[in-house]
matplotlib code that plots the C-alpha trace (Angstrom):
import matplotlib.pyplot as plt

x = [-27.3, -23.9, -22.3, -18.9, -16.3, -13.5, -10.4, -9.0, -5.4, -3.5, -0.3, 0.9, 0.1, 1.9, 4.6, 5.2, 5.2, 7.9, 9.9, 10.4, 10.3, 8.0, 11.3, 12.8, 9.3, 9.3, 12.5, 12.2, 8.7, 10.5, 8.0, 8.4, 8.0, 4.7, 3.2, 3.4, 2.1, -0.7, -1.4, -1.8, -3.8, -6.2, -5.6, -4.3, -5.3, -2.1, -2.2, -2.2, 1.6, 2.2, -0.1, 1.4, 5.1, 3.8, 2.8, 5.9, 7.9, 6.0, 5.7, 1.9, -1.4, -3.2, -6.2, -4.1, -2.9, -6.0, -9.7, -13.1]
y = [5.0, 5.3, 2.2, 3.3, 1.0, 2.7, 0.7, 0.7, -1.0, -2.0, -1.0, 1.4, -1.4, -4.3, -2.5, -1.4, -5.1, -5.7, -2.7, -1.1, 2.4, 4.3, 5.6, 2.0, 0.7, 3.4, 2.4, -1.1, -0.6, 1.9, 4.8, 8.2, 8.2, 10.8, 8.0, 5.5, 8.4, 8.8, 5.4, 4.7, 7.7, 6.4, 9.8, 7.6, 4.4, 2.4, 1.2, -2.7, -3.1, -0.7, -2.8, -5.9, -4.4, -3.7, -7.0, -8.6, -6.0, -7.0, -10.9, -10.3, -11.3, -8.3, -9.1, -9.0, -5.5, -4.0, -4.3, -3.0]
z = [-2.2, -2.7, -4.4, -5.1, -4.1, -2.0, -1.6, 1.9, 3.2, 6.2, 4.7, 7.5, 10.1, 7.6, 7.1, 10.7, 11.7, 9.4, 10.5, 6.9, 6.5, 4.4, 2.2, 2.2, 1.0, -1.5, -3.0, -3.2, -5.1, -7.3, -6.0, -3.5, 0.2, -0.8, -2.8, 0.1, 2.6, 0.4, 0.0, 4.0, 4.1, 1.7, -0.5, -3.5, -5.0, -6.2, -9.9, -10.1, -10.9, -8.0, -5.4, -6.8, -5.9, -2.6, -2.0, -3.0, -1.2, 2.0, 1.0, 1.6, -0.5, -2.1, 0.1, 3.5, 2.4, 0.4, 0.7, 0.3]

ax = plt.figure().add_subplot(projection="3d")
ax.plot(x, y, z, "-o")
ax.set_aspect("equal")
plt.show()
């Protein structure tokens, strides 16, 4: 039995609802578009700092964007 927690997210959905491009979000959080793409695809888990910056940029609570 695999008890590994896998962080998932609604980043793409919420970003689209707020009409923010990947490039805009990346610039606002001090990251790259490639990093935002990787997070949206579940290929990369953001650091706590980057996750917080994403929450602030989208004006959303952590649990509205990221979940297990």
